C-alpha positions in Angstrom: -26.4 -6.6 7.8 -26.6 -10.1 8.2 -23.4 -10.7 9.0 -20.1 -9.7 10.4 -17.5 -6.7 9.2 -13.6 -7.9 9.1 -11.0 -5.8 9.0 -7.5 -6.5 7.4 -4.5 -3.7 7.0 -5.8 -2.8 4.2 -9.2 -3.7 4.0 -12.7 -3.9 5.0 -14.9 -6.9 4.6 -18.8 -6.7 4.9 -21.5 -8.7 3.6 -22.9 -7.1 0.0 -24.9 -4.5 0.2 -27.7 -2.3 -2.7 -25.1 0.4 -2.4 -22.1 -2.0 -4.2 -23.7 -2.7 -7.4 -23.2 -0.2 -9.4 -18.7 -1.2 -9.3 -20.1 -5.1 -9.3 -21.7 -4.6 -12.7 -18.4 -3.0 -14.1 -16.6 -6.0 -12.6 -19.0 -8.1 -14.4 -19.2 -6.1 -16.9 -15.0 -6.8 -17.7 -14.5 -9.5 -20.1 -11.1 -9.6 -18.3 -12.0 -10.2 -15.3 -14.9 -12.4 -15.5 -13.0 -14.3 -18.3 -12.5 -17.6 -15.7 -16.0 -16.8 -13.5 -18.2 -17.6 -16.3 -18.1 -14.2 -18.2 -19.5 -11.0 -18.6 -23.1 -10.4 -17.3 -25.3 -7.7 -18.6 -26.7 -5.4 -16.1 -29.5 -7.6 -14.7 -27.1 -10.6 -14.5 -25.5 -8.5 -12.1 -28.2 -7.6 -10.3 -29.4 -10.8 -9.4 -25.7 -11.7 -8.3 -25.5 -9.9 -5.9 -28.7 -10.7 -4.7 -27.9 -14.4 -4.7 -24.4 -13.4 -2.7 -26.8 -11.2 -0.2 -29.4 -13.8 -0.3 -26.5 -16.8 0.8 -26.2 -14.8 4.1 -29.6 -15.3 5.0 -29.5 -18.5 3.9 -26.4 -20.1 5.1 -25.8 -17.1 7.1 -22.5 -16.6 5.4 -21.2 -15.7 2.0 -18.8 -13.5 -0.4 -18.1 -10.6 1.4 -17.8 -6.7 -0.6 -14.2 -6.0 -0.2 -13.2 -2.1 0.5 -10.0 -1.0 0.3 -9.5 1.4 3.6 -7.5 4.2 2.5 -10.4 5.6 0.3 -13.3 3.4 0.7 -14.1 2.2 -2.4 -15.5 -1.0 -3.7 -12.7 -3.4 -5.1 -14.2 -6.7 -5.2 -15.9 -9.3 -3.5 -14.3 -12.8 -1.4 -15.1 -15.5 0.8 -16.9 -18.2 1.7 -19.9 -19.6 -0.4 -21.3 -23.3 -0.5 -24.0 -23.8 -3.4 -26.1 -26.4 -3.5 -24.3 -29.3 -5.3 -20.8 -27.3 -5.3 -17.8 -29.7 -4.4 -17.4 -28.0 -0.6 -17.4 -25.6 1.5 -15.3 -22.6 -0.7 -13.3 -19.1 -0.4 -13.0 -17.5 -3.4 -12.6 -14.3 -4.9 -13.0 -11.9 -7.6 -11.4 -8.6 -7.4 -11.9 -5.2 -9.8 -8.5 -5.5 -12.3 -7.4 -2.0 -11.1 -6.3 -3.6 -8.1 -4.6 -6.6 -9.9 -1.1 -7.2 -8.5 -1.4 -5.5 -4.9 -2.1 -8.3 -2.5 -5.7 -7.7 -2.3 -6.7 -11.5 -2.8 -4.6 -12.5 -0.4 -5.0 -10.4 2.1 -8.7 -11.2 1.8 -9.1 -14.7 1.2 -6.8 -15.3 4.5 -9.0 -12.9 6.4 -12.1 -15.0 5.4 -10.2 -18.6 6.0 -9.4 -17.0 9.4 -13.1 -16.4 10.2 -14.2 -19.7 8.0 -12.2 -21.8 10.5 -12.8 -20.1 13.1 -16.1 -18.5 13.7 -17.9 -20.9 11.5 -16.9 -23.9 12.6 -15.6 -25.3 9.2 -13.1 -28.4 9.4 -11.9 -28.1 5.5 -12.3 -25.2 2.7 -11.7 -25.5 -1.3 -10.6 -23.0 -3.8 -12.2 -23.6 -7.3 -10.1 -22.6 -10.0 -10.6 -22.6 -13.8 -8.2 -25.1 -15.0 -6.6 -22.2 -17.1 -6.1 -19.9 -14.1 -2.7 -19.3 -13.6 -3.2 -16.7 -11.1 -5.4 -18.4 -8.8 -3.7 -21.7 -8.7 -0.5 -19.9 -7.4 -2.6 -17.7 -5.0 -4.6 -21.5 -3.8 -0.9 -22.5 -3.6 0.6 -19.6 -1.4 -2.5 -20.3 1.1 -1.1 -23.6 1.5 -3.5 -25.2 0.0 -2.6 -28.3 -1.9 -4.6 -29.4 -5.1 -7.1 -32.2 -4.3 -8.3 -33.0 -8.3 -10.6 -32.4 -10.8 -14.5 -31.6 -10.1 -17.7 -31.0 -12.4 -19.6 -27.7 -11.3 -23.4 -28.1 -11.0 -25.3 -27.0 -13.5 -25.6 -24.1 -14.9 -22.0 -23.9 -14.9 -21.2 -27.4 -15.8 -17.5 -27.4 -16.0 -14.8 -29.1 -15.2 -12.7 -27.4 -12.2 -9.0 -27.8 -10.4 -10.0 -28.0 -6.7 -7.2 -27.1 -4.2 -8.2 -27.5 -0.4 -6.3 -27.1 3.5 -7.5 -28.5 6.1 -8.9 -26.4 9.4 -5.3 -28.1 11.3 -3.1 -26.9 8.6 -4.5 -23.8 8.3 -3.7 -23.6 12.0 -0.1 -25.3 11.5 1.1 -23.1 8.8 -0.5 -19.5 10.6 1.9 -20.7 13.9 4.5 -21.7 11.9 7.3 -24.5 12.2 8.7 -24.9 16.0 5.5 -22.4 17.7 
């Protein structure tokens, strides 16, 4: 594996592997789950997407993690750092299988990824790129303590306008400590 395995109370986060392809492809074939991340992808593009994320680990030293449910070992989504060429900043993003929506897994995974990016990767800032119609992800970004920073245009092939939320390492650390600590 080209990167670490991170752990939370309920989740394991590890770099993507070939064994993840079937659930990865199923996620990218779901119109509702992909509505805000570029839309449905056929299996051939889902494979390229998996390879792209795995390759980011080699090239950048980070990329989205495959997220596994500890209790079952089941692949349930992806989350983590992402910053391709031309991106508006270093991002912590997420995408999960609809069967686990509403369980707090995205919050749990994103929180662990923010900790890792700030402490281990040395990031001083992190953003969350959100489709303007994705109220659930905007709400999650705010729960993570991110502030709305405005609108940005993603580079081609996305070439779309997005809402950008973000936080500094100092703000993240202060939030984790809490007032008066």
